[in-house]
N, C-alpha and C positions, 0 to 999 in steps of 0.2 A: 486322180481325184480321191480325196479321203471320204470314206463312207460316213454317212450321217451319224451312225451309232458311235463310231470312234471319235468323231468330232464332239459329240455330246459328252462322252467320257472325259475327253481332254479338258473341256470347259469346266465340268464338274470337279475334276481333280484339281485344276488350277484354282478354282474358287475356294475349295476346301483348304488347300495349302495356304492361300492368302489369309483366310480367316484364322487358321491355326497359328501362322506366324505373327499375325497382328496381335493375337492374344498373348504372345510371349513378350511383346514390347512393353517396356515400363510405362505406367500412366504418368502423365505430367504431374509434378508436385503442385499442390495447392497450398497457399499460405494457411497456416493454422487459423482457426476462428479467433484466437486471442490476438494474433498479429493483424488480422484483417479487420477486427472490430475492437475499438477502444470504448469501453462502457463509460457513461457519465461519471460513475463512481470512481473509476480508475483515473480519469482526467481530473476530477476534483481532488483525489488523493495526491496526485502529482503537483497540483497547484499548492496544496497545503504544505507539502514537503519543500517546495521551492521558496514559498514565503517564509517558512520557518528557518531555512538555511541562510536566508539573507540577514537574519538577526543574530547569527553566530558572533560572539564577542560583545554583544550589547551588554551594558552593565546591569547588575541586579539592583533593583530599587523596590523596596517593599511597597505594595500597592500600585506599582507601575504597570502601565499597559500601552506604552509607546516605545519606539526605538530609542528614546532617551534613557529608558530603563524599564525593566520588566521584573515582576515576580512570576512565579511558575504559572499561576492561572491567568495572569495578565498576558503572558506570551501566547497561551492557547486562545484567549479571548481575542487578541489582536489578529492573530493568524487566521482563525476561523472567520472572523468578521470580514477580513479582506478577501476571503475565498467565497463570501456570500452565504455563510452559514452562521446563524444566530446561536450562540451558546451563552449560558449564564457566566457571571464574572468570577465566582470563587471556585476553587477546586472541589469543595464539598458539593456545591450546587451542580458542577459539571459532572461529578460522579453520579449523582442521583438522577440527573436529566438524561444521561446517555444510556444507550442500550448495552447491557453487560456483554463482555466478550472474554472468553477464557484465554489464558496464556497461549495455548496451542493454536487458537483461531485468530490471533492478532494479525491485522493487515496494516500496511503502511497508511498513515493518516489517522489511525486509531489513537485514542488517549490511553496512557498507562498511569495508574494511580498507586500511591504508596502511603502507608501510615507511618509517620515519623514518631518514634518512641517519645513518650512524654508530651506529645502535641496532639490536640484533638483535631487539628487541621490536617487535611490531606495534602500531599504533594502530587503534582501532575506533570506529565511530559507528553510529547507527541512521538509515536512509534514510527521509525523509519524502515524497519525490516531487519532481518538477520540479527535480531537481539539488540539493536541500537535504537536509542531514543534521544530526543533533544529536549532540553529543559533549561530553566533559569534556576540554578541550584540554591544559592543563598548569598547573603551579603558578602561582598568581596570576591565572588566568583561569577564571571560573565556567563551568558548563554553558551551552552556547550553540549557536546554529545556525551552520552554515558551508555553503559552496557547493562542489560537486564540481568546478565549472569554474574555481574560484580557482586561480591558477598554482601555489601551494604544494601544495594537495591533489591537483590534477590530476597533477602530476609524481610523486607518491608513491603514487597509487592502485594497489593490488595486485589487488583484485577484490571481489566481493560474496559474501555467504553467506546462506543461508536455513535456518531451523529449522522 
């Protein structure tokens, strides 16, 4: 028969080894907070981007705010309205009603504003991320994507706006 003192030592050593080895095992991975939680803002931005993408190729029509034809602010007005966000109708009004956002802090779904030389009106597009935005450029050019780092747009960029 094993003496009680030896038995206690064996149990203690076994317990300590179990705890020590368990500490070496990797913890199960948890999904990141971002993957596990989609904020209402993220869902709204995705909806805005999807709605805007559906209008790719729609014709430019001055004063237009339907899929039959858009001007720049009409595209924003239409997309945001269908996403449940009320925005003013003109680019100038959209600029002044939005919360200012710097170039570095732009997020998908934000608006990007440009001052066209010789024109007191602003031009507006919807930011998609990675330097890309969608807009209704001008007569003869359908709704399309453009890049913020393009020389033309970069030199005319005024700022971003968020609703």
